[in-house]
C-alpha positions in Angstrom: 79.1 59.5 50.7 77.0 62.5 49.2 74.5 59.3 47.8 74.2 58.1 51.1 73.1 61.7 52.6 70.5 61.9 49.9 69.1 58.5 50.4 69.0 59.4 54.4 67.3 62.5 53.3 64.7 61.1 50.8 63.8 58.1 53.3 63.5 61.2 55.9 60.8 63.1 53.4 59.2 60.0 52.6 58.7 59.0 56.5 57.7 62.5 57.6 55.2 62.6 54.3 53.6 59.4 55.7 53.3 60.8 59.2 51.9 63.6 58.1 49.1 61.4 55.7 48.4 59.3 58.9 47.9 62.3 61.2 45.1 63.7 58.6 43.8 60.4 58.5 42.9 60.0 61.9 41.8 63.5 62.5 38.9 63.1 59.4 35.6 62.1 59.5 32.9 60.6 57.4 30.5 62.8 56.5 27.0 62.1 57.9 23.9 61.8 55.4 22.6 65.6 56.0 26.2 66.7 55.5 26.7 64.6 52.4 23.4 66.0 51.2 24.2 69.9 51.5 27.7 69.2 49.8 26.1 67.2 46.6 23.9 70.2 46.5 26.7 73.2 46.8 28.7 70.9 43.7 25.7 70.5 41.5 24.9 73.9 41.9 28.4 75.3 41.0 28.3 72.4 38.0 25.0 73.9 36.4 26.2 77.4 37.5 29.5 77.2 35.9 27.5 75.1 32.6 25.2 78.1 32.3 27.7 80.8 32.1 29.5 78.4 29.3 26.1 78.6 27.9 25.8 82.5 27.6 28.9 82.6 26.4 28.6 80.6 23.8 25.3 82.3 22.4 26.9 85.7 22.5 29.9 84.4 20.9 27.9 83.0 17.9 25.3 86.1 17.9 28.7 88.1 17.2 30.4 86.0 14.8 27.0 85.5 13.1 26.8 81.8 12.9 
């Protein structure tokens, strides 16, 4: 009896998850070209900034360690 309850509970959770996924897919839209360009620029700047910070940390650690 408990296995049936857990199976029904699992089916309910999966069904609810799929309904939520469908709802999200219905309300989302494909970005237009200008929106896409903005996303690419911001992402690129973020990657460059993180890389620059890593480079500075590497330089400082090499300077301190004396390599």
